[in-house]
ZABAMI-810404 format. One line per 8 residues: number of its first residue (from 1); their letters; for each residue x negated, y, z of N, C-alpha, C. Coordinates in pm, 1 decimal. Example, Ala and Ser with C-alpha at 12.3 -4.5 7.8 and 13.67 -1.06 7.14 Angstrom:
1 = as = -1319.0,-569.0,780.0,-1230.0,-450.0,780.0,-1320.0,-330.0,780.0; -1285.0,-225.0,708.0,-1367.0,-106.0,714.0,-1290.0,3.0,787.0
***
This chain:
1 = mtwhlres = -51.2,-703.5,1336.4,-27.8,-616.5,1217.0,54.4,-698.9,1114.8; 164.5,-650.7,1065.4,239.8,-714.7,958.9,202.8,-647.1,839.0; 131.8,-723.4,749.4,95.5,-659.8,616.2,203.5,-681.5,513.6; 318.8,-728.5,554.2,423.9,-760.1,453.4,511.2,-637.6,405.3; 455.1,-522.6,417.1,521.3,-401.9,371.6,502.5,-384.2,214.6; 556.6,-481.8,147.8,545.0,-479.5,-1.2,682.2,-443.7,-47.9; 695.8,-315.6,-96.6,827.8,-264.0,-138.1,855.7,-301.0,-285.5; 974.9,-325.7,-316.1,1015.3,-353.8,-451.7,1032.0,-220.5,-521.1
9 = dffsglse = 1062.8,-215.1,-646.0,1073.0,-93.9,-717.8,1192.4,-3.0,-646.5; 1147.8,113.3,-606.6,1248.4,196.1,-531.9,1380.3,210.1,-611.5; 1373.9,231.8,-731.8,1490.9,260.8,-813.4,1569.5,144.3,-865.9; 1532.6,17.0,-816.1,1605.7,-97.6,-847.9,1751.1,-80.7,-805.1; 1838.9,-89.9,-912.0,1987.3,-80.3,-875.9,2030.6,66.2,-883.9; 1936.5,158.5,-901.9,1977.3,303.1,-895.4,1943.2,371.7,-1031.7; 1992.3,321.3,-1128.5,1966.8,375.4,-1263.9,2001.7,526.0,-1285.2; 2120.9,554.1,-1239.1,2162.6,695.3,-1236.6,2071.4,790.1,-1174.4
17 = ekdafmsl = 2035.7,749.2,-1047.6,1944.2,825.7,-963.1,1806.0,838.3,-1025.7; 1766.0,735.7,-1084.5,1632.9,731.2,-1154.0,1629.8,832.1,-1268.3; 1738.0,835.8,-1350.8,1747.7,927.4,-1456.5,1739.1,1075.6,-1408.0; 1820.4,1095.7,-1299.1,1819.1,1236.0,-1241.9,1684.7,1267.6,-1197.5; 1614.0,1176.4,-1123.2,1475.8,1199.6,-1079.1,1377.7,1225.0,-1192.6; 1388.2,1149.0,-1288.5,1290.1,1167.9,-1410.7,1309.3,1304.8,-1479.4; 1439.2,1345.1,-1485.2,1467.3,1466.5,-1557.9,1395.4,1587.1,-1488.7; 1373.8,1576.5,-1367.1,1318.6,1689.4,-1280.4,1165.2,1665.6,-1250.6
25 = arrrelnk = 1112.3,1552.4,-1261.0,973.7,1525.3,-1231.3,876.7,1551.0,-1343.2; 759.1,1574.4,-1307.8,658.8,1597.3,-1397.7,557.6,1474.8,-1407.3; 539.5,1423.1,-1521.8,457.1,1298.5,-1555.1,324.8,1334.1,-1552.2; 241.2,1259.4,-1481.0,89.8,1285.9,-1472.5,10.6,1156.6,-1490.9; -98.6,1166.1,-1559.4,-189.0,1053.9,-1573.4,-318.5,1084.9,-1510.9; -369.1,994.3,-1427.0,-492.8,1011.1,-1358.2,-599.3,897.1,-1384.7; -717.9,929.7,-1390.8,-827.9,829.9,-1403.9,-862.7,774.6,-1276.9; -931.6,666.8,-1281.4,-973.1,592.1,-1164.0,-1054.9,692.5,-1076.2
33 = neivffed = -1039.9,690.7,-938.2,-1114.6,773.4,-850.2,-1060.1,918.2,-840.4; -972.8,956.7,-920.5,-912.4,1099.6,-910.2,-832.2,1115.9,-786.9; -837.4,1230.6,-726.2,-767.5,1261.9,-608.1,-624.1,1309.6,-643.3; -533.6,1256.7,-576.3,-394.7,1315.4,-593.7,-369.1,1440.7,-506.4; -402.9,1422.2,-379.9,-404.6,1528.4,-279.2,-493.4,1495.2,-171.5; -549.1,1603.9,-97.1,-633.1,1592.6,20.5,-558.4,1612.9,140.1; -611.1,1567.1,251.3,-556.5,1594.2,388.8,-550.6,1736.6,411.0; -434.4,1789.7,466.5,-412.6,1931.1,498.3,-370.8,2013.1,375.8
41 = dpgnscfy = -360.3,1954.9,253.8,-296.1,2020.0,143.9,-148.3,2050.1,180.6; -89.4,2139.7,125.5,61.5,2162.9,149.2,137.5,2037.1,97.7; 235.6,2000.6,182.1,313.4,1880.2,142.1,442.1,1931.8,70.2; 419.1,1988.4,-55.0,524.6,2048.4,-128.0,580.1,1964.8,-244.1; 541.7,1839.0,-252.3,592.1,1753.3,-352.5,577.4,1604.2,-315.2; 644.4,1520.8,-384.5,616.4,1371.3,-354.8,606.4,1302.3,-493.9; 573.5,1174.0,-494.8,535.6,1102.0,-610.9,605.1,968.1,-619.5; 634.5,939.7,-742.5,679.8,799.9,-782.2,578.2,739.8,-866.5
49 = lekgiiki = 526.0,621.4,-831.8,416.3,567.1,-904.8,463.0,465.8,-1009.6; 443.5,496.6,-1133.1,483.7,408.3,-1247.9,379.7,295.2,-1276.2; 257.9,333.4,-1267.9,153.1,234.4,-1314.2,26.6,268.2,-1228.6; -47.4,162.1,-1192.5,-164.2,167.7,-1116.7,-155.2,153.7,-977.6; -266.3,183.2,-898.3,-262.6,168.5,-745.5,-325.2,290.5,-686.9; -264.1,332.7,-583.8,-301.5,457.8,-507.1,-342.8,418.4,-373.4; -447.7,465.7,-312.2,-483.2,427.5,-170.6,-457.5,553.6,-87.3; -400.6,539.4,25.4,-373.1,644.2,122.4,-474.2,624.9,240.7
57 = fkigfdgk = -554.9,719.4,260.4,-662.6,705.1,358.8,-709.0,830.8,426.3; -786.7,814.2,532.7,-838.2,937.1,595.9,-989.6,919.4,603.0; -1066.7,1031.2,622.0,-1206.7,1036.0,639.8,-1241.9,1053.4,772.2; -1307.6,963.9,851.0,-1342.3,984.9,989.0,-1467.3,1073.2,1010.1; -1482.2,1111.5,1129.1,-1608.1,1188.2,1164.4,-1737.7,1112.6,1130.9; -1732.9,977.3,1133.7,-1843.9,895.6,1118.1,-1856.8,869.4,961.2; -1772.7,920.1,880.0,-1778.6,903.1,732.5,-1704.6,775.3,679.7; -1651.8,697.3,777.2,-1571.5,588.7,726.0,-1431.6,633.5,679.9
65 = epifflrr = -1374.8,540.0,595.2,-1245.7,581.7,528.4,-1143.9,479.1,557.5; -1078.0,478.4,668.7,-973.6,379.8,697.3,-857.1,395.9,601.7; -817.1,282.3,536.9,-706.5,282.0,445.1,-578.3,246.1,506.7; -476.6,326.5,510.3,-347.1,293.2,573.1,-251.0,220.9,480.9; -251.4,260.8,350.5,-155.6,195.9,258.7,-222.2,181.0,128.7; -168.8,84.1,47.1,-197.3,80.9,-100.6,-62.7,98.1,-158.6; -37.6,200.0,-243.6,88.5,229.9,-312.0,70.5,163.0,-450.2; 171.7,83.1,-486.6,174.2,10.6,-621.3,298.6,61.6,-702.2
73 = pgeffgla = 301.4,16.9,-833.0,397.0,50.8,-916.8,540.4,37.5,-861.1; 626.7,136.1,-876.4,767.1,129.9,-821.9,785.6,184.9,-694.2; 669.8,231.0,-627.9,681.5,292.8,-495.4,662.4,450.4,-492.5; 716.8,503.8,-388.6,703.8,650.2,-358.7,595.3,665.8,-273.1; 520.5,785.9,-277.3,430.4,827.5,-165.9,428.1,973.2,-151.3; 389.5,1019.3,-38.9,387.5,1166.4,-1.0,527.3,1207.4,48.0; 612.1,1104.6,82.8,741.7,1127.3,130.6,751.4,1201.6,267.5; 677.2,1160.9,359.7,698.0,1209.8,504.4,672.4,1357.8,503.2
81 = evvggqpr = 565.3,1403.4,427.6,533.2,1541.8,433.1,635.1,1626.6,366.0; 688.8,1577.6,247.5,775.2,1662.0,165.4,915.3,1666.6,253.8; 952.5,1567.5,312.2,1079.6,1564.3,384.4,1056.8,1648.7,513.6; 946.8,1640.6,580.4,921.2,1711.0,712.8,869.5,1846.1,685.4; 830.0,1887.3,566.8,771.2,2022.9,539.4,640.9,2043.0,606.3; 553.0,1935.6,615.7,432.1,1946.7,684.8,315.1,1933.0,585.4; 195.0,1971.4,628.4,79.5,1959.7,541.2,47.7,1801.8,530.9; -32.3,1765.7,432.5,-69.1,1626.9,416.6,-140.6,1574.0,534.3
89 = kanaqait = -104.6,1453.7,575.7,-167.8,1392.8,693.3,-290.3,1298.7,652.6; -301.5,1276.2,520.5,-408.9,1186.7,468.9,-445.3,1228.5,331.5; -538.3,1152.1,271.2,-573.3,1175.2,134.1,-511.5,1068.0,47.9; -491.6,1098.8,-82.4,-437.1,992.2,-177.7,-527.6,1000.7,-300.7; -575.6,875.2,-339.1,-671.1,870.1,-446.1,-636.9,743.2,-534.5; -647.3,762.9,-668.2,-630.9,653.6,-762.7,-746.7,552.1,-755.1; -717.9,427.0,-725.2,-824.5,333.2,-739.1,-821.0,248.1,-866.2; -723.9,275.1,-955.2,-720.4,234.2,-1082.5,-664.2,359.2,-1173.3
97 = pvvlheit = -671.4,347.1,-1302.5,-598.5,451.0,-1381.0,-450.3,444.3,-1343.2; -384.7,558.7,-1323.2,-244.4,563.7,-1278.6,-153.9,643.8,-1370.0; -30.2,622.4,-1370.4,78.1,708.5,-1425.5,167.5,732.7,-1308.6; 192.9,863.9,-1276.8,281.0,893.6,-1168.8,373.4,1005.4,-1206.3; 488.1,1027.1,-1124.7,576.6,1132.7,-1160.4,589.9,1215.7,-1032.3; 562.6,1333.6,-1046.0,564.0,1425.5,-923.2,686.2,1518.9,-927.4; 751.3,1533.5,-813.9,867.9,1620.6,-807.2,844.7,1719.8,-683.8; 892.5,1843.3,-706.6,878.7,1951.2,-607.4,969.0,1916.4,-493.4
105 = krdfesll = 938.8,1970.6,-379.3,1020.3,1967.1,-253.0,1166.3,2017.0,-291.0; 1165.9,2135.5,-352.9,1299.0,2186.0,-376.2,1393.2,2097.7,-456.5; 1327.6,2046.5,-568.9,1412.6,1960.6,-655.8,1442.1,1827.9,-587.6; 1352.4,1774.8,-501.6,1377.1,1649.8,-437.5,1487.0,1672.0,-333.9; 1488.6,1778.6,-261.8,1593.1,1803.9,-162.8,1726.0,1818.2,-236.5; 1725.3,1874.9,-357.8,1848.1,1883.7,-425.0,1901.6,1747.9,-467.2; 1815.7,1660.2,-511.2,1848.7,1521.9,-542.5,1920.7,1447.6,-428.4; 1844.5,1469.5,-315.4,1899.5,1396.5,-188.6,2038.5,1455.3,-152.9
113 = anhyllar = 2067.7,1578.5,-174.0,2185.2,1634.2,-136.7,2298.3,1580.4,-230.6; 2265.0,1558.5,-356.4,2370.5,1518.6,-446.6,2382.0,1368.0,-480.7; 2287.3,1293.1,-417.6,2289.2,1143.3,-440.1,2277.1,1070.0,-305.2; 2385.6,1030.5,-254.8,2395.0,965.5,-130.4,2310.4,839.0,-118.4; 2321.7,752.2,-220.1,2242.8,635.9,-216.9,2096.7,649.6,-218.3; 2052.4,743.6,-294.7,1911.6,782.2,-296.1,1870.4,835.8,-159.1; 1948.4,917.0,-89.2,1908.4,970.8,42.0,1898.3,855.3,143.1; 1999.0,758.4,131.1,2008.1,646.5,227.4,1878.6,557.9,204.0
121 = kiigvlgr = 1834.9,539.1,84.3,1726.9,452.5,60.6,1596.7,514.0,102.9; 1580.0,642.5,87.2,1462.3,716.5,133.9,1448.1,699.1,287.5; 1563.5,711.0,356.3,1563.6,701.4,504.7,1513.3,549.5,535.9; 1560.6,461.9,473.7,1518.2,317.2,498.0,1368.0,292.2,471.1; 1313.9,352.6,360.7,1175.8,347.4,337.3,1087.9,411.0,437.0; 1131.3,522.8,490.4,1051.2,593.4,588.3,1058.0,518.3,725.9; 1166.1,453.4,754.6,1179.6,376.6,877.9,1099.9,250.4,870.7; 1090.0,183.7,756.6,1004.0,67.4,756.7,859.1,101.6,755.8
129 = rlrylgel = 820.3,217.1,700.3,684.0,257.1,699.3,644.7,298.1,846.6; 730.4,357.6,917.3,707.1,394.4,1058.3,678.5,269.5,1144.6; 767.7,175.8,1127.0,757.7,41.6,1200.1,617.4,-19.1,1164.8; 585.0,-16.6,1031.5,463.8,-79.1,995.1,347.8,-12.4,1054.6; 346.0,125.1,1061.4,227.9,192.3,1126.3,220.9,152.2,1274.5; 327.1,129.9,1340.3,327.4,93.1,1478.6,270.7,-47.5,1496.5; 306.6,-138.5,1410.9,256.6,-276.8,1411.9,104.3,-266.9,1378.6; 65.4,-176.2,1289.3,-73.1,-166.3,1247.0,-160.7,-124.7,1371.6
137 = ieslmvcd = -111.0,-28.0,1442.1,-185.3,14.4,1560.8,-194.0,-90.3,1659.6; -81.9,-162.8,1685.6,-86.3,-272.3,1770.6,-186.1,-385.2,1738.5; -180.8,-417.5,1611.8,-272.0,-522.5,1567.5,-418.6,-480.7,1584.8; -450.3,-358.8,1554.5,-597.3,-315.4,1572.7,-639.0,-323.0,1722.4; -539.5,-317.7,1814.6,-563.1,-326.0,1950.7,-576.2,-473.1,2004.3; -491.6,-565.8,1947.5,-480.3,-690.5,2011.8,-531.3,-803.4,1916.2; -546.5,-792.2,1785.1,-581.1,-900.0,1694.4,-729.0,-890.5,1665.8; -797.4,-1002.8,1644.1,-937.3,-1006.6,1598.7,-942.3,-974.7,1447.2
145 = vstrlakl = -1064.9,-955.3,1397.9,-1078.9,-917.6,1258.0,-1041.3,-1030.6,1171.1; -1051.7,-1153.6,1211.4,-1028.0,-1271.2,1132.4,-874.4,-1281.7,1101.7; -788.0,-1250.1,1208.7,-651.2,-1248.3,1190.5,-605.5,-1126.5,1111.2; -663.5,-1017.7,1126.4,-629.7,-896.0,1038.8,-666.1,-921.1,892.1; -780.4,-983.6,868.2,-820.3,-1015.5,722.6,-726.9,-1107.8,665.5; -691.1,-1221.5,735.9,-603.3,-1322.8,687.2,-466.2,-1256.4,649.3; -410.3,-1172.3,732.3,-279.1,-1103.1,699.4,-291.2,-1005.1,581.5; -410.4,-940.3,569.7,-427.3,-847.6,455.8,-424.1,-934.7,331.6
153 = lvylsyek = -506.8,-1038.9,324.1,-513.3,-1121.8,194.0,-374.2,-1174.4,161.7; -288.4,-1212.7,256.6,-154.2,-1251.5,224.6,-75.9,-1128.2,171.1; -80.3,-1015.2,238.4,-22.5,-896.0,191.8,-58.1,-854.5,50.7; -183.4,-862.6,14.1,-221.4,-823.6,-115.8,-173.9,-917.7,-219.5; -154.5,-1051.3,-191.6,-98.8,-1140.3,-290.2,46.1,-1156.6,-286.9; 114.1,-1062.5,-204.8,257.5,-1093.5,-169.3,353.1,-1080.4,-296.4; 323.3,-984.5,-390.9,411.2,-971.9,-499.0,416.2,-1092.7,-586.7; 315.2,-1179.4,-582.1,321.2,-1307.3,-664.4,385.7,-1418.9,-587.6
161 = ltdeaswl = 419.5,-1395.7,-465.1,482.0,-1503.2,-388.2,634.2,-1494.6,-390.1; 688.0,-1531.3,-510.2,831.4,-1506.2,-550.4,927.6,-1614.2,-502.4; 873.8,-1734.5,-461.2,966.6,-1838.0,-421.1,886.0,-1935.8,-320.8; 958.6,-2031.6,-275.7,889.1,-2119.3,-176.5,777.5,-2197.2,-231.6; 790.7,-2235.5,-361.6,678.7,-2320.0,-417.9,551.2,-2233.8,-436.8; 572.0,-2102.4,-466.5,451.5,-2021.0,-489.0,370.4,-2003.4,-367.5; 422.7,-2028.4,-243.7,345.6,-2014.6,-118.8,259.7,-2129.5,-104.9; 267.9,-2233.4,-189.3,182.4,-2354.1,-155.8,86.8,-2371.7,-280.4
169 = kpvdipvn = 85.6,-2267.8,-375.5,-7.5,-2287.9,-492.9,-117.8,-2166.7,-483.5; -225.2,-2193.8,-547.7,-325.6,-2080.6,-566.4,-277.8,-1967.5,-632.2; -309.6,-1844.8,-580.2,-267.0,-1714.9,-629.0,-382.8,-1625.9,-636.9; -408.5,-1554.7,-739.7,-512.8,-1446.5,-756.9,-462.3,-1326.6,-697.9; -532.8,-1264.1,-604.4,-502.5,-1133.2,-559.1,-507.8,-1029.0,-674.3; -404.6,-960.9,-705.4,-394.6,-882.6,-821.6,-469.8,-750.3,-809.3; -518.4,-710.0,-689.6,-587.9,-592.1,-662.5,-731.2,-613.6,-638.7; -823.1,-551.7,-718.1,-971.5,-574.0,-699.9,-1016.1,-474.4,-599.9
177 = ltqeqiaa = -1057.7,-516.3,-485.1,-1112.0,-423.3,-386.8,-1253.7,-468.6,-347.2; -1336.3,-371.3,-319.8,-1470.1,-395.4,-269.8,-1462.2,-440.1,-127.4; -1570.1,-498.2,-75.3,-1574.0,-549.9,70.0,-1565.1,-416.8,155.9; -1621.5,-310.5,109.5,-1602.7,-188.3,194.1,-1462.9,-136.5,208.4; -1390.5,-151.7,91.1,-1245.3,-111.6,106.1,-1169.2,-206.6,195.5; -1195.0,-338.5,186.2,-1132.3,-442.5,266.8,-1164.0,-410.2,407.9; -1281.1,-376.8,443.5,-1328.5,-341.8,577.6,-1248.0,-219.0,633.9; -1223.2,-122.0,535.9,-1150.5,-8.4,568.7,-1012.4,-31.8,612.4
185 = mtgscqqt = -952.8,-144.2,547.6,-815.1,-175.2,570.5,-796.4,-258.8,686.6; -909.3,-319.4,745.3,-896.8,-403.7,862.2,-967.7,-349.9,977.5; -1006.0,-235.3,977.1,-1079.5,-164.3,1092.5,-1201.8,-243.9,1121.4; -1284.2,-282.1,1025.9,-1403.6,-359.7,1042.0,-1512.3,-301.3,973.7; -1625.4,-375.0,942.9,-1740.1,-331.3,868.9,-1768.1,-434.7,757.7; -1837.8,-398.1,658.4,-1860.6,-479.8,537.6,-1930.1,-613.5,575.8; -2028.8,-618.1,662.5,-2091.9,-736.6,699.9,-1999.6,-841.8,758.2; -1914.9,-791.7,851.8,-1811.6,-878.8,906.3,-1718.5,-938.6,808.2
193 = vsellkkf = -1661.6,-848.8,719.0,-1576.6,-897.3,606.3,-1656.0,-996.9,524.1; -1780.5,-978.0,494.9,-1850.7,-1075.0,405.5,-1859.9,-1212.4,478.6; -1892.5,-1205.0,604.5,-1904.8,-1325.8,674.9,-1774.0,-1412.8,695.8; -1659.2,-1331.3,708.6,-1533.7,-1393.9,719.7,-1483.7,-1441.4,582.4; -1512.0,-1377.8,482.9,-1469.6,-1437.8,350.2,-1539.9,-1560.4,317.0; -1674.5,-1567.8,353.9,-1746.1,-1695.5,342.4,-1687.0,-1799.0,426.2; -1650.0,-1766.2,544.2,-1585.1,-1871.1,644.2,-1456.5,-1920.9,584.3; -1369.8,-1828.0,532.8,-1251.2,-1862.7,475.1,-1266.9,-1960.3,361.5
201 = qeerliev = -1371.1,-1924.8,277.4,-1396.0,-2010.2,163.2,-1452.1,-2143.8,197.5; -1522.0,-2166.3,305.9,-1565.5,-2297.1,351.6,-1448.8,-2368.6,407.9; -1351.3,-2300.4,454.1,-1231.6,-2367.1,509.6,-1123.5,-2391.3,398.6; -1159.2,-2364.5,271.9,-1068.8,-2378.6,158.4,-948.6,-2311.0,172.4; -954.4,-2200.6,231.3,-837.3,-2099.1,239.1,-833.0,-2012.5,115.3; -956.5,-1967.1,65.2,-968.5,-1879.8,-45.4,-1087.7,-1929.9,-128.1; -1089.5,-1868.1,-244.7,-1211.7,-1884.9,-337.2,-1252.7,-1748.4,-390.0; -1373.1,-1710.8,-376.7,-1430.3,-1578.9,-408.4,-1512.3,-1598.2,-532.2
209 = srrkitvl = -1483.5,-1515.0,-638.6,-1572.2,-1519.9,-757.5,-1595.2,-1375.5,-804.7; -1712.6,-1332.4,-784.0,-1748.5,-1189.5,-807.2,-1662.2,-1100.4,-723.2; -1569.1,-1024.2,-791.7,-1478.5,-930.5,-711.8,-1336.9,-989.4,-710.7; -1316.3,-1106.9,-758.1,-1179.2,-1169.9,-750.9,-1168.5,-1269.4,-647.6; -1060.9,-1263.0,-567.6,-1024.8,-1350.4,-451.5,-908.2,-1424.8,-490.9; -915.0,-1555.0,-479.4,-793.9,-1646.5,-499.5,-753.8,-1701.8,-365.8; -626.0,-1695.9,-330.1,-577.5,-1748.4,-207.5,-528.8,-1889.2,-248.6; -597.5,-1994.1,-192.9,-564.8,-2127.5,-249.1,-435.2,-2179.6,-190.7
217 = nplkllsk = -403.4,-2136.0,-65.0,-276.7,-2186.4,-15.0,-216.6,-2073.3,76.3; -139.7,-1981.5,24.6,-92.5,-1862.0,103.0,-26.7,-1900.2,233.2; 55.9,-2005.7,233.7,119.0,-2052.2,354.0,27.5,-2079.8,469.5; -77.3,-2162.4,428.2,-173.6,-2207.5,524.5,-254.3,-2083.6,583.0; -284.8,-1990.0,490.4,-356.0,-1871.8,532.8,-270.2,-1787.5,630.6; -139.0,-1771.5,592.0,-46.4,-1702.6,681.7,-37.5,-1765.9,816.4; -35.4,-1897.4,817.3,-15.0,-1973.8,949.1,-145.0,-1950.9,1024.9; -261.7,-1943.7,968.7,-380.5,-1906.8,1039.2,-368.3,-1771.3,1110.2
225 = aen = -317.9,-1683.5,1022.6,-305.1,-1545.6,1078.5,-205.5,-1535.9,1194.0; -98.4,-1609.2,1180.7,1.3,-1600.4,1286.0,-40.4,-1675.5,1414.2; -126.2,-1764.1,1397.3,-181.1,-1847.7,1518.3,-287.0,-1777.5,1586.7
***
């Protein structure tokens, strides 16, 4: 599993396209834990996230909630359904207070038709996400939980790894997740995650303080995951 699907601001370098999008989109503010959409809802809009964090997840028959993506500021979500005209394939929920911009399928299609660079970038984003999901499935089949957890922790801190030097310095993971949420992202259970976090801490790979996790040496942690 490659957890390095950290997308930069979608509209970076596309100021004209962003203005056109914002003129058609509806701004929404949501509180923590509010639902954006449920699985099987009509996929008649998509969203640009300005502030906060959204989790994309499903609810299994056993009550577990595997998390497929965390969407962060500057990212789109709900794209696949609005492009394909299909019902939602998963649920979307705010795990922090969020500000987002929602655009209808009709207006979004009009934007794509009139802005070539926007359409090309959307195609690129969908392609990367499809490859990511393929790698995620492969990882769940062949990698142990320790490897998946190491990759996840690097992924979560990735936005702060801006240059070579930052890969060798302690970095706080900017997203506060419960052990249950971490387990949902690694296809594991809370007890296993707790034991592995303790093991990583003993190996001086991370430091855990309440709900904050600090990666002490991101490059060393990534090397552990790749090995």
